[in-house]
LOMIVO-871259 format. One record per residue (C-alpha): residue number from 1; x, z, y. Coordinates in pm, whole numbers. Layout:
N
REC   nuza        u        w        v
REC    NUM        X        Z        Y
...
REM end
This chain:
89
REC   nuza        u        w        v
REC      1     2251    -1302       77
REC      2     2092     -956      183
REC      3     1860     -791      -36
REC      4     1702     -541      160
REC      5     1447     -219       14
REC      6     1098     -139      111
REC      7      952      197       74
REC      8      574      300      170
REC      9      502      579      433
REC     10      185      709      493
REC     11      121      875      818
REC     12      -57     1191      668
REC     13      184     1444      447
REC     14       23     1579      152
REC     15     -348     1609       78
REC     16     -536     1327      269
REC     17     -963     1416      335
REC     18    -1208     1183      275
REC     19    -1345      932      551
REC     20     -964     1077      733
REC     21     -765      723      905
REC     22     -446      700      703
REC     23     -188      468      781
REC     24       79      336      553
REC     25      417      238      702
REC     26      612      -33      491
REC     27      943       30      631
REC     28     1264     -190      515
REC     29     1621      -93      476
REC     30     1726     -384      616
REC     31     1494     -573      855
REC     32     1556     -896     1002
REC     33     1277    -1022     1223
REC     34     1054    -1236     1030
REC     35      932    -1063      737
REC     36      598    -1144      607
REC     37      456     -833      375
REC     38      167     -800      137
REC     39      -39     -525       68
REC     40     -157     -452     -278
REC     41     -385     -154     -358
REC     42     -321      -76     -813
REC     43     -557       76     -959
REC     44     -439      268    -1309
REC     45     -758      251    -1587
REC     46     -719      450    -1871
REC     47     -736      304    -2238
REC     48     -789      402    -2618
REC     49     -418      351    -2653
REC     50     -337      612    -2325
REC     51     -184      327    -2164
REC     52     -267      236    -1779
REC     53     -405     -116    -1682
REC     54     -359     -185    -1355
REC     55     -532     -406    -1156
REC     56     -549     -500     -789
REC     57     -809     -512     -545
REC     58     -970     -660     -286
REC     59     -817     -507       87
REC     60    -1109     -637      223
REC     61    -1167     -357      496
REC     62     -807     -270      586
REC     63     -641     -373      816
REC     64     -350     -594      942
REC     65     -335     -718      587
REC     66       20     -910      643
REC     67      224     -673      898
REC     68      394     -366      801
REC     69      168     -123      886
REC     70     -181     -102      668
REC     71     -421       58      850
REC     72     -742      240      633
REC     73     -994      353      905
REC     74    -1182      570      637
REC     75    -1000      680      342
REC     76    -1284      720       50
REC     77    -1223      777     -346
REC     78    -1161      389     -443
REC     79     -854      431     -215
REC     80     -652      617     -472
REC     81     -448      506     -649
REC     82      -55      314     -593
REC     83        0       95     -248
REC     84      190     -124     -363
REC     85      408     -334       10
REC     86      589     -655     -136
REC     87      845     -818      133
REC     88      877    -1173      192
REC     89     1070    -1404      431
REM end
């Protein structure tokens, strides 16, 4: 049994300007060559109890949704938050 861990790295380090092109790269510690990548955008919404509720958002308008690289052609406010890469295979 092999375990591989994924890490997401942005193509732009530091603050990202609205309208910029951004690539998110999902890197594996032990790639095997036949992985399936799934991207998820997690939005955090404040609640009365001061806890964050996490929801996933549709990734329409973003390219390579099942590959190791997710392209956001023009970053906007709706892209703010945490991006998660899950790897299968």
